[in-house]
C-alpha positions as CSV (number, residue, x, y, z in Angstrom):
1,R,0.0,0.0,0.0
2,Y,1.2,3.5,-0.8
3,I,0.4,5.1,2.6
4,F,1.1,8.7,1.5
5,N,-1.1,8.4,-1.6
6,T,-4.0,7.1,0.4
7,L,-3.4,8.7,3.7
8,D,-6.7,10.5,3.9
9,D,-8.7,7.4,2.9
10,N,-6.9,5.1,5.4
11,L,-6.0,7.5,8.2
12,E,-8.3,5.8,10.8
13,E,-7.2,2.4,9.7
14,I,-3.5,3.3,10.0
15,I,-4.0,4.9,13.4
16,E,-5.7,1.7,14.7
17,W,-3.1,-0.5,13.2
18,Y,-0.3,1.6,14.7
19,A,-2.0,1.6,18.2
20,I,-2.4,-2.2,18.1
21,H,1.2,-2.9,17.0
22,K,2.7,-0.3,19.3
23,S,1.1,-1.9,22.3
24,W,2.2,-5.4,21.0
25,Y,5.8,-4.3,20.6
26,E,5.9,-2.6,24.0
27,N,4.5,-5.7,25.7
28,N,7.0,-8.1,23.8
29,I,10.2,-6.1,23.3
30,D,11.7,-7.3,26.6
31,I,10.9,-10.9,25.7
32,S,12.4,-10.4,22.2
33,A,15.5,-8.8,23.6
34,N,16.0,-11.7,26.1
35,I,15.7,-14.3,23.3
36,Y,18.2,-12.3,21.2
37,L,20.7,-12.0,24.0
38,N,20.3,-15.7,24.9
39,N,21.0,-16.6,21.3
40,E,24.0,-14.4,21.2
41,E,25.4,-16.1,24.3
42,Y,24.6,-19.5,22.8
43,L,26.4,-18.8,19.5
44,R,29.6,-17.6,21.2
């Protein structure tokens, strides 16, 4: 999707998508970071 070309049409949809994913990332970033760090340790 070309967000800038259709921004007016999809603004509400984009805001909703962003809010959902922002919340998801905030809730899961610590878990993801721990998995990444554990993998780094394992690969060393």
